[in-house]
C-alpha positions as CSV (number, residue, x, y, z in Angstrom):
1,X,146.0,116.7,59.5
2,X,143.1,115.8,57.6
3,X,141.2,113.7,60.1
4,X,137.7,113.1,58.2
5,X,139.4,110.2,56.0
6,X,137.9,106.8,55.4
7,X,140.3,104.2,56.7
8,X,139.5,100.4,55.8
9,X,142.2,98.1,58.0
10,X,142.0,94.8,55.7
11,X,144.0,91.7,57.8
12,X,146.5,89.4,56.2
13,X,145.9,85.6,55.6
14,X,146.3,84.4,58.8
15,X,144.9,87.5,60.8
16,X,141.6,88.9,61.6
17,X,139.9,92.1,62.4
18,X,140.8,92.0,65.8
19,X,144.3,92.2,65.1
20,X,143.8,95.7,64.4
21,X,142.0,96.6,67.6
22,X,145.2,98.9,69.2
23,X,145.4,100.8,66.0
24,X,142.2,101.8,65.8
25,X,142.5,103.0,69.6
26,X,145.3,104.8,68.1
27,X,143.7,106.4,65.2
28,X,141.0,107.5,67.3
29,X,142.9,109.1,69.9
30,X,144.4,111.1,67.0
31,X,140.9,112.3,66.1
32,X,140.1,109.8,63.3
33,X,136.4,109.0,63.1
34,X,135.8,106.7,60.1
35,X,137.8,103.4,60.8
36,X,136.8,100.1,59.8
37,X,138.4,96.7,60.4
38,X,136.9,94.2,58.2
39,X,137.1,90.3,58.5
40,X,137.8,88.9,55.2
41,X,136.7,85.6,54.8
42,X,139.4,84.0,52.6
43,X,137.5,82.5,50.0
44,X,140.1,82.8,47.3
45,X,142.9,85.1,46.9
46,X,141.1,86.2,43.5
47,X,138.0,86.9,45.0
48,X,139.9,89.5,47.3
49,X,140.3,92.6,44.9
50,X,136.7,92.8,44.3
51,X,135.5,92.4,47.9
52,X,138.2,95.3,49.4
53,X,136.6,97.3,46.5
54,X,133.2,96.7,47.6
55,X,134.3,97.8,51.3
56,X,135.8,100.8,49.7
57,X,132.8,101.7,47.4
58,X,130.6,101.2,50.8
59,X,132.6,103.7,52.5
60,X,132.5,106.3,50.1
61,X,128.7,106.0,50.2
62,X,128.9,106.4,53.9
63,X,131.0,109.6,53.8
64,X,128.4,111.1,51.1
65,X,125.8,110.7,53.6
66,X,127.5,112.4,56.3
């Protein structure tokens, strides 16, 4: 199993990053190290794809530094 992946967890409309806490613990126990749960301010649904894309780009940059 490949554990050096970047995992970005994005909550739904009524959720928040804290809702991923149990999932993060489980993924960490399985050996995954690059896990992020992001808090997305719901400004508009139209802006969410760009915001998520920026997070993916940031994670890719962090991986390149490792």
